[in-house]
N, C-alpha and C positions, 0 to 999 in steps of 0.2 A: 620466550618472548610472547608478547600479547598482540600479535598482528591479527587483524580481522578484516573481512570484506566490508567496505563502506556501505552504509545504508543507501539504497537506491534514491531515496528522497533528497539526499545531499548531492547526488550526481546529476540530477536533472532539475531544471527550474520549473516552477509551476506553469509558466507560460510556454514551455517547450511543447512541440507536437507529440502526439501519442507514440510515434516511432522512437523518439529520443527516450521517453520514459520506459518503453519496452527494452531498449538497449541497455539502459541503466540497470534494470533489474537483472540482466544477464551478465553484467560486467563483474569480473573477479579482480578486486584491487589488492588482495592480500599478497600475491606473488610479487607484484610491483612494489608494494610497500617494503617488503623484505629486501629487494634489490636496491632500492633507493636508500634504505637505512644502512645497508652494508657499505655503500659508497660514502655516505656521510661519516660513518664510523671509521672509515679508512683514513680520514683526515684528522690527525691527532689534535691539532690546534683549531679545529672548526673549518668550515668551508662556506662558500657562497654558491648560489644556484648555478652560476656560470660554470663552476668547477664540477658540480654534480652532473650537469647536462653533458659536458665535454667527456667525462669518464663513462657515462651511460651510453652515449652515442658511439663510443668505440666498440661496444658489444653489440648494440642494436641500432645501426645508423639510420634506419628509416622510421624511427619512432617519433611521435609528436611530442614536442617539448612540453606542451600543456598537460599531457598525461603524466609527465614526470613532476612538474611543479605542483600539480594538484595533490600529490602525496605528502608534501611538507606539512600542511595543516592537519592531515590525518595522523601523521606520526607525532605531531605536537599534542593532539587530543589524546593519543594513546600513552602519552608520557614517555616517549622514546627519544625525542629530541627536544632541544631548547633553542631559542633564538637569543643570541648574545652579542648585541652590537651590530654595527654595519661596516662595510668595506666597499671600496670602489671597484667596480668590474671593469673590464677592458673597454666598455662603452662609456666609461667615465660616470656612470650612474651608480648610486648606492644600492647595495643588496645586503639583506640581512645575513649575518653569520649564523650558521647552524652548527650545533654540537650534539653528538649522540650522548645519551645519558646511560 
């Protein structure tokens, strides 16, 4: 697989304070990319973010959901997942269906 740590410039906005930029440089996204990818891959017919978050939180209940959802675009850029349609979540809002490639 071609997982990689995300570029720090993508993790912190230009107008963020210096402390955020320093934290972004130290952040290792590769392990989380791998975990999120494995969860998406476990759903043979694709899944939505709500399902990924629910399954991830069973392993690590104190994790921020924004850290999970940020991995989706990284995985798409790496060519590891695709977005294929939409499905209603329990909130009655549409979420994109993700599939592992």
